[in-house]
C-alpha positions in Angstrom: -26.5 -51.1 98.7 -24.7 -48.8 100.5 -26.5 -49.5 104.1 -25.4 -53.0 103.8 -21.4 -51.9 103.0 -22.0 -49.7 106.2 -23.4 -52.3 108.3 -21.0 -54.8 106.5 -17.9 -52.8 108.1 -19.5 -52.2 111.5 -19.6 -55.8 112.1 -15.9 -55.8 111.1 -15.2 -53.4 113.7 -17.1 -54.6 116.6 -15.8 -58.3 116.1 -12.2 -57.2 115.8 -12.9 -55.4 118.7 -14.1 -58.6 120.2 -11.1 -60.6 119.4 -9.1 -58.0 121.0 -10.6 -58.1 123.8 -10.5 -61.8 124.3 -6.6 -61.9 123.2 -5.7 -60.3 126.7 -3.7 -62.6 128.6 -5.1 -63.6 131.8 -6.2 -66.2 134.0 -9.9 -66.0 135.4 -9.9 -68.5 138.6 -6.6 -66.4 140.0 -7.8 -62.9 138.8 -11.3 -63.4 140.5 -9.4 -65.1 143.7 -7.3 -61.7 143.8 -9.9 -59.0 143.3 -12.5 -60.5 146.2 -9.1 -60.4 148.1 -9.0 -56.8 147.7 -12.1 -55.8 147.9 -12.5 -57.6 151.7 -9.4 -56.1 152.2 -11.1 -52.8 151.3 -14.1 -53.1 153.6 -11.4 -54.1 156.7 -9.1 -51.1 156.0 -11.6 -48.6 155.7 -12.9 -50.0 159.4 -9.1 -49.9 160.4 -8.6 -46.5 159.4 -11.5 -45.3 161.6 -13.3 -44.7 158.3 -10.9 -42.1 156.9 -12.3 -41.7 153.4 -8.5 -40.0 152.6 -7.0 -43.6 153.4 -9.5 -45.6 151.6 -9.1 -43.2 148.4 -5.3 -43.7 148.5 -5.4 -47.4 149.0 -7.8 -47.5 146.0 -5.7 -45.7 143.7 -3.0 -48.0 144.6 -5.0 -51.1 143.9 -5.7 -49.6 140.6 -2.4 -49.3 139.6 -1.0 -52.7 141.0 -4.0 -53.9 138.3 -2.6 -52.2 135.7 1.2 -53.5 136.6 -0.5 -57.0 137.0 -2.6 -56.7 133.3 0.5 -55.2 131.8 2.9 -58.2 132.9 0.7 -60.5 131.9 1.0 -59.4 128.6 4.8 -59.9 128.2 5.7 -63.1 127.2 7.6 -65.6 129.3 10.5 -65.7 127.6 11.1 -62.2 127.5 10.8 -62.6 131.5 13.7 -65.1 131.1 15.9 -62.8 129.4 15.2 -59.5 131.0 16.0 -61.7 134.6 19.6 -60.7 135.0 19.0 -56.8 134.1 15.9 -56.7 136.4 18.2 -58.5 139.1 21.2 -55.9 138.1 18.6 -53.1 138.3 17.7 -53.5 141.7 21.2 -53.9 143.2 22.0 -50.5 141.7 18.6 -48.9 143.6 19.6 -50.4 146.5 23.1 -49.1 146.5 21.3 -45.2 145.8 19.1 -45.8 148.6 22.0 -45.8 151.0 23.4 -43.4 149.7 20.1 -41.0 148.6 17.8 -42.8 150.5 14.7 -41.0 152.6 14.9 -41.7 155.8 11.4 -42.7 157.6 10.8 -44.3 160.7 14.2 -44.9 162.0 15.3 -46.5 158.9 16.4 -45.8 155.6 14.1 -48.0 153.2 12.6 -45.6 150.4 14.2 -43.9 147.2 12.5 -40.9 145.8 12.4 -40.8 142.1 9.5 -38.8 141.2 8.0 -41.8 142.8 8.6 -42.6 146.5 9.0 -46.3 146.8 11.1 -49.3 148.3 13.6 -50.7 145.5 13.7 -53.8 148.5 9.9 -54.9 146.9 11.8 -55.4 144.0 14.2 -58.4 144.9 11.7 -60.2 146.2 10.5 -60.9 142.4 14.3 -60.4 141.2 16.5 -62.7 143.3 14.0 -65.9 142.1 14.0 -64.2 138.8 17.6 -64.2 138.9 18.1 -67.9 140.3 15.7 -69.4 137.7 17.6 -67.9 134.8 20.8 -69.5 136.2 19.2 -72.7 136.6 17.0 -73.3 133.8 19.9 -74.4 131.5 21.4 -76.4 134.0 21.5 -80.2 134.7 18.9 -81.1 138.0 19.8 -81.7 140.5 22.2 -78.4 140.9 26.1 -79.2 141.6 27.7 -77.4 145.2 29.2 -75.0 142.7 26.2 -73.8 141.4 24.3 -73.9 144.7 27.1 -71.6 146.3 26.7 -69.1 143.1 23.0 -68.9 143.9 23.8 -68.3 147.4 26.4 -65.2 146.3 23.0 -63.8 144.1 20.7 -64.5 147.0 22.9 -62.9 150.1 24.2 -59.9 148.6 20.6 -58.2 148.1 19.7 -59.6 151.1 22.8 -57.9 153.0 22.1 -54.5 151.3 18.4 -54.6 152.3 19.7 -55.8 155.9 21.7 -52.6 156.5 18.8 -50.2 155.6 17.5 -51.8 158.5 14.8 -54.2 157.3 15.2 -57.5 158.7 11.7 -58.9 157.5 12.1 -57.9 154.3 15.8 -59.1 153.8 14.9 -62.6 155.4 11.7 -62.8 152.6 13.9 -62.3 149.8 16.6 -64.6 151.3 13.7 -67.4 151.3 12.5 -66.4 148.0 15.6 -67.2 146.4 15.6 -70.6 148.2 12.6 -71.9 147.4 14.0 -71.9 144.3 16.9 -74.0 145.1 14.6 -76.4 146.9 12.0 -76.8 144.0 15.3 -77.4 141.5 15.7 -81.0 143.6 18.3 -80.3 145.8 19.8 -82.9 147.4 19.2 -84.0 151.4 21.9 -84.1 152.3 22.5 -80.3 151.6 19.1 -79.7 153.0 20.8 -81.5 156.3 23.6 -79.0 155.8 21.5 -75.6 155.6 19.7 -76.7 158.9 23.0 -77.5 161.1 24.3 -74.3 159.9 21.6 -72.3 160.5 22.3 -72.8 164.2 25.6 -70.5 164.3 24.5 -68.5 161.6 21.7 -67.4 164.3 24.1 -67.1 166.6 26.1 -64.7 164.6 22.7 -62.8 163.6 22.1 -62.0 167.0 25.0 -60.4 167.5 24.6 -58.1 164.5 21.0 -57.2 165.5 19.5 -54.3 166.6 18.5 -53.8 170.0 14.6 -53.3 169.0 15.3 -56.5 166.6 16.4 -58.8 169.9 13.7 -57.2 172.0 11.3 -58.6 169.2 12.4 -61.9 169.8 12.5 -61.6 173.7 9.0 -60.5 173.5 7.8 -63.7 171.5 9.7 -65.8 174.5 7.6 -64.1 177.3 4.9 -61.4 175.8 4.1 -60.3 179.2 7.7 -59.2 180.1 7.1 -55.6 179.0 3.0 -54.7 178.6 3.6 -51.5 178.4 6.3 -51.5 176.2 7.6 -53.8 173.9 4.8 -56.5 174.6 2.2 -53.7 174.3 1.6 -54.5 170.1 1.3 -58.2 170.7 -0.3 -58.1 173.3 -3.6 -55.7 172.3 -3.5 -57.8 168.8 -4.5 -60.8 171.1 -7.1 -58.9 173.2 -8.5 -58.1 169.5 -9.0 -61.3 167.8 -9.5 -63.1 171.2 -12.8 -60.7 171.7 -14.3 -61.1 168.2 -15.5 -64.6 169.2 -17.0 -66.6 166.3 -18.9 -63.9 164.8 -17.2 -60.4 165.3 -18.1 -57.6 167.0 -19.6 -56.2 163.4 -17.9 -53.9 160.7 -16.6 -50.8 162.4 -17.4 -51.9 166.1 -14.5 -53.4 167.4 -13.3 -51.6 170.5 -9.5 -52.3 170.3 -9.6 -50.3 166.7 -12.2 -47.5 167.0 -10.8 -46.7 170.6 -6.6 -46.5 169.5 -5.6 -49.4 171.6 -4.3 -51.7 168.4 -1.0 -50.2 166.9 -0.2 -50.2 162.7 -4.1 -51.5 162.7 -3.9 -50.3 158.8 -0.7 -52.3 158.1 1.0 -55.3 159.9 -1.8 -56.1 162.4 -4.8 -55.4 160.0 -5.2 -59.0 160.4 -6.4 -58.5 164.3 -8.7 -55.8 162.9 -10.3 -58.4 160.6 -10.3 -61.1 163.9 -12.0 -58.6 166.2 -14.8 -57.3 163.8 -15.4 -60.7 161.8 -14.4 -63.0 164.5 -13.5 -66.8 163.3 -15.3 -66.9 160.1 -13.9 -63.9 159.0 -10.5 -65.1 159.6 -11.3 -68.0 157.8 -12.9 -66.8 155.1 -9.2 -65.1 154.4 -7.1 -67.9 155.4 -9.2 -70.2 152.6 -8.6 -67.4 150.1 -5.0 -67.1 150.5 -4.9 -71.2 150.2 -7.1 -71.0 146.8 -4.2 -68.2 145.5 -1.6 -70.4 146.7 -2.9 -73.8 145.3 -4.0 -71.8 142.1 -0.3 -70.7 141.3 0.9 -73.9 142.2 -1.0 -75.6 139.7 0.0 -73.2 137.2 3.7 -74.0 138.4 2.9 -77.6 137.5 1.9 -77.1 134.3 4.3 -74.3 133.1 6.0 -75.2 129.7 9.8 -75.1 130.8 12.1 -75.4 133.8 12.7 -71.6 134.5 8.4 -71.1 134.4 8.0 -73.7 136.8 10.7 -72.7 139.2 9.6 -69.0 138.9 5.7 -70.1 139.2 6.6 -72.0 142.2 8.7 -70.0 143.8 6.4 -66.8 143.6 3.4 -69.0 145.0 5.2 -70.3 147.7 7.1 -66.6 148.7 3.3 -65.6 148.6 2.0 -68.5 151.2 5.1 -67.2 153.6 4.3 -63.6 153.2 0.6 -64.6 154.7 1.9 -67.1 157.0 4.4 -64.6 158.8 1.9 -62.2 159.3 -1.0 -64.4 160.8 1.6 -65.9 163.1 3.4 -63.2 163.6 0.0 -61.3 165.1 -1.4 -64.4 166.9 1.9 -64.2 168.9 3.4 -67.3 167.3 6.5 -65.4 165.6 8.5 -62.3 166.1 7.2 -59.0 165.0 9.0 -58.5 161.5 7.3 -55.5 159.9 5.4 -57.6 156.9 2.4 -56.9 155.9 -0.8 -58.7 155.4 -0.6 -59.4 151.3 -3.2 -57.8 149.4 -4.9 -56.4 152.7 -2.9 -54.2 154.1 -2.4 -50.3 153.6 0.5 -50.2 151.5 2.1 -49.3 147.5 5.1 -50.8 146.8 4.6 -54.1 148.2 1.0 -54.1 146.7 2.4 -53.7 143.0 5.1 -55.8 143.7 2.7 -58.8 144.5 0.7 -58.2 141.7 3.5 -58.2 139.1 4.1 -61.6 140.6 0.3 -62.4 139.7 1.2 -61.2 136.1 3.8 -63.3 135.7 2.0 -66.6 136.8 -0.6 -65.2 134.1 2.0 -65.0 131.7 3.2 -68.6 132.1 0.1 -70.0 132.3 -1.1 -68.3 128.9 2.7 -69.5 127.4 1.7 -73.1 128.0 -1.4 -72.7 126.6 -0.1 -70.8 123.4 2.3 -74.0 123.0 -0.3 -76.4 123.7 -2.2 -75.0 120.1 0.6 -75.2 118.1 
């Protein structure tokens, strides 16, 4: 009799544990795609770092922390994320102001804040800005009015200006794009889009005036890549050589001459896509791009199925912003865009950007879980 009672209690414990595991919120297809991309990134980074085990260990630790951030965020109800949106935005602005006065300087830029953990507050705004824009619009009648668009534009431009002051023009532009994507998804009238397009021309001239000399040089290098082969043009020339020499099948893992002989600069961060092109060839590059397309497609599917306007706007912005990251980095590496210092998502070496991306994916999973929960009711 006692034996039966013990067996019954054991079965209850194990069934309860199984229920807790299945109750964990996550999206299987999205998680699988992210995991494969990160795993591929680890292999590429190992070669890009000249088989440096210390760099690999640090990156694996960052990926582990990022996945924890993903799962924690995925468990947060979407309604709570929505209520927290303005407070996260205010926190991000506060941290950006702290960077101006207390930030650490590295490589000529004041972008980092050390509060026990060294990080870039500008990364927070990549999520905080679209969250704030979606929060502001979710109870409004769409499409938004001119007044509402002006308010959103102010929400976008304040942090973008603070980030550009660091200076970090690449991240500043990404923050602007992330916010404008919410506006685009809200059904902005065509006349407003045309107005923005027309305004972008004089705005570009004003931006040119306030650019640093090295930023101007990057744009001039794009127009004439061979103008300074041993100076400003060196990075992009070496990147093109690396990708072109890879052919269809590549030279093989850890066999890239541009990488191993130190010709390729920033090979673990901004130009890691060139490493993949040299060592894995066209097939390797297409594999990375296919994974990105599948991740973006899954994100947009989640956005299309979201339960409310806030979730649709946020999920759509996160998915499309991820596509911008991938597009800008790959276009930059092959010489179709100026060098703006944007890492290849989920593959480049780095901590803050990886965690930010994973938190964004966690929000997508939370939105998808919330939809399923409402569908059962």
